[in-house]
Phi, psi and omega in degrees: 000180177086028181290169183286146175253056175077079181296338174210187182268019178284191184249154179287325188239018175089001178188165179293156177296138186268165182292343178252019174294159179237154173264180177300334179286352171071012173273140180297132180283144182222158175250124181278138173260343173204163185230156170277186179281164178287138176232153179283120177273326180170186176230140177281112190264345180297129188294335181274359176257067186242010183219044187295133182236328181229155179209147174210153181257131181299141175265348183244346182240098183303136177078013184245134174242151173250143177221161172215155175279160177293154166077240204254004184285130184270067182195157170226170187225147170254134177227160175278171178292344174269355176101000180290137178289128181248331183192149174240125187235113183243171179212163177235161174087345179233108181272161175231151182257320182200082184282128192232338182206168180209165178208156168248128184203173178299152173202172180303332179281352181119290178220131185228157170264126177255131180241132187255105174270076192232003183282153176232031184283332187275317182192161176299138179215153181249347182239136183228174184205152166246131177255151180224134184224133175298136180300130174284169172270122184225134174259137186298338181251012187286158170289150183301138177238160173236129184213157175263146179232158177265133186243133167258150181227139173244113183262137185212168169226169179269146181295336186240026175108182185288142174221147170269137182209152178221012188230127181239137173234141172237115180299121183291343180269326187242350186069009178295139181263139176227144179237135179247128186286158177254114182228153181289328177221147187294164005269150165286147180254147178252131178240135175265133181245121176245139179160169181258140175296138190100346181275149169242151175084017174293160183239131175265127183252137178291135180237344183193160166249147179246147180280038180221138005282144173281175188300333181265002185261159166266174185295161179288133184238351181189156177216162178209128178278136178296132187294338177246028169081024182268016180115217182200162172259143174229124185261131161250173184293343182231358182214150174238128181244146171244130176259102191262134172224165178288136174305136184100340175289154176300137184302321183294345176293340178295337181285352183254356185267160175283128182286154178246129175289133181236163186299143176205143179287156172279120185230149174288126179047061183300130189227328195226150176213146178206129172296150164295152183292345175263003178077359188269043179136189184202164176244152172224159175201175181214188182273174177106170180292138180047058183294146178285141165260114181252143184236140173236130182250160175301140166262332177205149180240158178294144180294000000 
């Protein structure tokens, strides 16, 4: 364990992920050029999942999503696309202060869940962390299980002082980590984090400003990297933007393009967004009792 989290902005395999790359689920990855409307996929009915802040879609377990509550709880959850609770996964020995976003991406173990302890809502802080956990095996129809997981942590600070953030990106080609700040008015800033898991004292360096939030937007609350390198989604509480690039382009080039508003459901305290592992749409959810899981599918894909 303790692998690198993107020592530079290069690629893991010598090039960007291609449009015909595959995930562990073996479906061909695609880039959408347009989307249909948001539809209700289900509702998360477990009473303790009432403060959802992050979401990611499993790359190895078809029909399985991961979610976590805001702030300090040392656990994550697996749910079905209809919202049924499938598993509760906790850990000891590694505390969190304000957990705000998550992602599923490549890691030395194959596929991992990344958890972003990057929020500054509770109090000023100078040290932040990304946690990494190997994806468990989960069946979409299983009875709920409770299990312990092993956590790796990468502790860091920002080169230019404290920032509040709720959005995490993992470049699918290089495994490089990026954090997008949460600000009341734009621009949001993008920071690149280089370092090895198990390390303390890593430094996140600013690499770009984004034209979000716009004057009509609320602050950014979640992000998701396209699984085959087509850019990323950035969520605000009232708008969802896609930063589109050609598959194979350097991931950081997405920080320079004009974002496109894409369909999103109206949700109470909108917080989370995650691409499907085949790139053919995305899920969103928010906070509150019995939060909706909303799905948007491709209307057309790139040739």
